[in-house]
C-alpha positions as protocol buffer text, in pm:
chain_id: "A"
residue {
  index: 1
  type: MET
  ca { x: -1503 y: 3033 z: 2055 }
}
residue {
  index: 2
  type: ARG
  ca { x: -1524 y: 3206 z: 2392 }
}
residue {
  index: 3
  type: GLU
  ca { x: -1391 y: 2889 z: 2556 }
}
residue {
  index: 4
  type: TYR
  ca { x: -1092 y: 2878 z: 2321 }
}
residue {
  index: 5
  type: LEU
  ca { x: -1004 y: 3242 z: 2392 }
}
residue {
  index: 6
  type: ASP
  ca { x: -1045 y: 3175 z: 2763 }
}
residue {
  index: 7
  type: PHE
  ca { x: -805 y: 2881 z: 2719 }
}
residue {
  index: 8
  type: TRP
  ca { x: -532 y: 3124 z: 2607 }
}
residue {
  index: 9
  type: ARG
  ca { x: -616 y: 3401 z: 2855 }
}
residue {
  index: 10
  type: ARG
  ca { x: -613 y: 3184 z: 3166 }
}
residue {
  index: 11
  type: TYR
  ca { x: -287 y: 3005 z: 3093 }
}
residue {
  index: 12
  type: THR
  ca { x: -146 y: 3083 z: 3441 }
}
residue {
  index: 13
  type: ASP
  ca { x: -465 y: 3019 z: 3639 }
}
residue {
  index: 14
  type: PHE
  ca { x: -415 y: 2696 z: 3833 }
}
residue {
  index: 15
  type: LYS
  ca { x: -655 y: 2788 z: 4114 }
}
residue {
  index: 16
  type: GLY
  ca { x: -985 y: 2826 z: 3931 }
}
residue {
  index: 17
  type: LYS
  ca { x: -1220 y: 2567 z: 3792 }
}
residue {
  index: 18
  type: THR
  ca { x: -1316 y: 2456 z: 3441 }
}
residue {
  index: 19
  type: THR
  ca { x: -1642 y: 2279 z: 3368 }
}
residue {
  index: 20
  type: ARG
  ca { x: -1658 y: 1969 z: 3152 }
}
residue {
  index: 21
  type: ARG
  ca { x: -1834 y: 2155 z: 2871 }
}
residue {
  index: 22
  type: VAL
  ca { x: -1578 y: 2437 z: 2864 }
}
residue {
  index: 23
  type: PHE
  ca { x: -1294 y: 2183 z: 2870 }
}
residue {
  index: 24
  type: LEU
  ca { x: -1432 y: 1974 z: 2584 }
}
residue {
  index: 25
  type: VAL
  ca { x: -1519 y: 2275 z: 2366 }
}
residue {
  index: 26
  type: ALA
  ca { x: -1175 y: 2429 z: 2421 }
}
residue {
  index: 27
  type: ILE
  ca { x: -994 y: 2102 z: 2340 }
}
residue {
  index: 28
  type: ALA
  ca { x: -1206 y: 2042 z: 2029 }
}
residue {
  index: 29
  type: THR
  ca { x: -1145 y: 2398 z: 1908 }
}
residue {
  index: 30
  type: TRP
  ca { x: -773 y: 2370 z: 1984 }
}
residue {
  index: 31
  type: ALA
  ca { x: -752 y: 2049 z: 1776 }
}
residue {
  index: 32
  type: ALA
  ca { x: -953 y: 2202 z: 1490 }
}
residue {
  index: 33
  type: VAL
  ca { x: -733 y: 2512 z: 1483 }
}
residue {
  index: 34
  type: ALA
  ca { x: -419 y: 2297 z: 1488 }
}
residue {
  index: 35
  type: SER
  ca { x: -546 y: 2080 z: 1203 }
}
residue {
  index: 36
  type: ALA
  ca { x: -657 y: 2375 z: 992 }
}
residue {
  index: 37
  type: LEU
  ca { x: -330 y: 2558 z: 1054 }
}
residue {
  index: 38
  type: ILE
  ca { x: -115 y: 2261 z: 960 }
}
residue {
  index: 39
  type: LEU
  ca { x: -318 y: 2169 z: 653 }
}
residue {
  index: 40
  type: SER
  ca { x: -346 y: 2523 z: 521 }
}
residue {
  index: 41
  type: LEU
  ca { x: 24 y: 2589 z: 569 }
}
residue {
  index: 42
  type: ALA
  ca { x: 123 y: 2265 z: 397 }
}
residue {
  index: 43
  type: VAL
  ca { x: -101 y: 2331 z: 97 }
}
residue {
  index: 44
  type: GLY
  ca { x: -16 y: 2702 z: 91 }
}
residue {
  index: 45
  type: ALA
  ca { x: 356 y: 2631 z: 104 }
}
residue {
  index: 46
  type: MET
  ca { x: 326 y: 2390 z: -186 }
}
residue {
  index: 47
  type: PHE
  ca { x: 147 y: 2634 z: -411 }
}
residue {
  index: 48
  type: ALA
  ca { x: 271 y: 2977 z: -300 }
}
residue {
  index: 49
  type: LEU
  ca { x: 635 y: 2888 z: -237 }
}
residue {
  index: 50
  type: LYS
  ca { x: 656 y: 2614 z: -502 }
}
residue {
  index: 51
  type: LEU
  ca { x: 779 y: 2359 z: -250 }
}
residue {
  index: 52
  type: THR
  ca { x: 779 y: 1986 z: -299 }
}
residue {
  index: 53
  type: PRO
  ca { x: 532 y: 1788 z: -87 }
}
residue {
  index: 54
  type: GLU
  ca { x: 817 y: 1669 z: 136 }
}
residue {
  index: 55
  type: GLU
  ca { x: 933 y: 2027 z: 198 }
}
residue {
  index: 56
  type: ALA
  ca { x: 575 y: 2137 z: 267 }
}
residue {
  index: 57
  type: VAL
  ca { x: 542 y: 1859 z: 524 }
}
residue {
  index: 58
  type: GLU
  ca { x: 857 y: 1987 z: 695 }
}
residue {
  index: 59
  type: VAL
  ca { x: 710 y: 2339 z: 708 }
}
residue {
  index: 60
  type: SER
  ca { x: 387 y: 2207 z: 859 }
}
residue {
  index: 61
  type: ARG
  ca { x: 584 y: 2000 z: 1112 }
}
residue {
  index: 62
  type: ALA
  ca { x: 774 y: 2308 z: 1224 }
}
residue {
  index: 63
  type: VAL
  ca { x: 454 y: 2508 z: 1265 }
}
residue {
  index: 64
  type: SER
  ca { x: 290 y: 2216 z: 1444 }
}
residue {
  index: 65
  type: PHE
  ca { x: 582 y: 2201 z: 1685 }
}
residue {
  index: 66
  type: LEU
  ca { x: 562 y: 2574 z: 1755 }
}
residue {
  index: 67
  type: TYR
  ca { x: 184 y: 2565 z: 1810 }
}
residue {
  index: 68
  type: GLY
  ca { x: 219 y: 2264 z: 2038 }
}
residue {
  index: 69
  type: ALA
  ca { x: 502 y: 2421 z: 2235 }
}
residue {
  index: 70
  type: ALA
  ca { x: 302 y: 2741 z: 2282 }
}
residue {
  index: 71
  type: SER
  ca { x: 1 y: 2535 z: 2398 }
}
residue {
  index: 72
  type: ILE
  ca { x: 173 y: 2326 z: 2665 }
}
residue {
  index: 73
  type: LEU
  ca { x: 122 y: 2564 z: 2958 }
}
residue {
  index: 74
  type: PRO
  ca { x: -241 y: 2656 z: 2873 }
}
residue {
  index: 75
  type: LEU
  ca { x: -327 y: 2286 z: 2825 }
}
residue {
  index: 76
  type: PHE
  ca { x: -167 y: 2193 z: 3154 }
}
residue {
  index: 77
  type: ALA
  ca { x: -341 y: 2477 z: 3341 }
}
residue {
  index: 78
  type: MET
  ca { x: -681 y: 2395 z: 3194 }
}
residue {
  index: 79
  type: THR
  ca { x: -638 y: 2023 z: 3270 }
}
residue {
  index: 80
  type: PHE
  ca { x: -536 y: 2105 z: 3625 }
}
residue {
  index: 81
  type: ARG
  ca { x: -846 y: 2326 z: 3667 }
}
residue {
  index: 82
  type: ARG
  ca { x: -1068 y: 2054 z: 3517 }
}
residue {
  index: 83
  type: LEU
  ca { x: -936 y: 1793 z: 3760 }
}
residue {
  index: 84
  type: ARG
  ca { x: -1000 y: 2032 z: 4048 }
}
residue {
  index: 85
  type: ASP
  ca { x: -1356 y: 2096 z: 3925 }
}
residue {
  index: 86
  type: ALA
  ca { x: -1418 y: 1722 z: 3902 }
}
residue {
  index: 87
  type: GLY
  ca { x: -1303 y: 1679 z: 4261 }
}
residue {
  index: 88
  type: TYR
  ca { x: -959 y: 1528 z: 4197 }
}
residue {
  index: 89
  type: GLY
  ca { x: -622 y: 1652 z: 4309 }
}
residue {
  index: 90
  type: PRO
  ca { x: -291 y: 1697 z: 4128 }
}
residue {
  index: 91
  type: LYS
  ca { x: -195 y: 1337 z: 4208 }
}
residue {
  index: 92
  type: SER
  ca { x: -433 y: 1235 z: 3929 }
}
residue {
  index: 93
  type: PHE
  ca { x: -155 y: 1318 z: 3682 }
}
residue {
  index: 94
  type: LEU
  ca { x: 23 y: 1006 z: 3810 }
}
residue {
  index: 95
  type: TRP
  ca { x: -229 y: 798 z: 3614 }
}
residue {
  index: 96
  type: LEU
  ca { x: -45 y: 906 z: 3300 }
}
residue {
  index: 97
  type: LEU
  ca { x: 258 y: 702 z: 3410 }
}
residue {
  index: 98
  type: ILE
  ca { x: 66 y: 376 z: 3370 }
}
residue {
  index: 99
  type: PRO
  ca { x: 75 y: 259 z: 3007 }
}
residue {
  index: 100
  type: VAL
  ca { x: -259 y: 248 z: 2820 }
}
residue {
  index: 101
  type: ILE
  ca { x: -490 y: 189 z: 3118 }
}
residue {
  index: 102
  type: GLY
  ca { x: -360 y: 500 z: 3293 }
}
residue {
  index: 103
  type: GLN
  ca { x: -444 y: 723 z: 2999 }
}
residue {
  index: 104
  type: PHE
  ca { x: -801 y: 592 z: 2990 }
}
residue {
  index: 105
  type: ALA
  ca { x: -837 y: 638 z: 3367 }
}
residue {
  index: 106
  type: PHE
  ca { x: -704 y: 994 z: 3338 }
}
residue {
  index: 107
  type: LEU
  ca { x: -943 y: 1071 z: 3052 }
}
residue {
  index: 108
  type: ALA
  ca { x: -1233 y: 928 z: 3254 }
}
residue {
  index: 109
  type: ARG
  ca { x: -1146 y: 1163 z: 3540 }
}
residue {
  index: 110
  type: LEU
  ca { x: -1143 y: 1459 z: 3302 }
}
residue {
  index: 111
  type: CYS
  ca { x: -1489 y: 1366 z: 3172 }
}
residue {
  index: 112
  type: THR
  ca { x: -1660 y: 1316 z: 3507 }
}
residue {
  index: 113
  type: ASN
  ca { x: -1924 y: 1558 z: 3632 }
}
residue {
  index: 114
  type: SER
  ca { x: -1826 y: 1864 z: 3830 }
}
residue {
  index: 115
  type: LYS
  ca { x: -1844 y: 1845 z: 4208 }
}
residue {
  index: 116
  type: LYS
  ca { x: -2033 y: 2105 z: 4405 }
}
């Protein structure tokens, strides 16, 4: 949980470093929180507000959009720090422009060991 809180606190830190463990724990916690938030709001909206399933899905989509929009800068900062810790520069983001293979290459760079 400390990693997830650090994820939100260091949203403007592009100069530091993030270890592989901290990165993976923060991403896993971020995904779990997003899933729990969306699911609980959809079910809660259906029962508490007496919404139809389609309306509850729309509520959960709106909340998902807001959570994702709020997370863009912290995700980018943490990814940037992780690449730096792994010994790669900001040009590594260019891998994302290559369909399919680029995403796997980028993910492999994020999961490499930290450099001394």
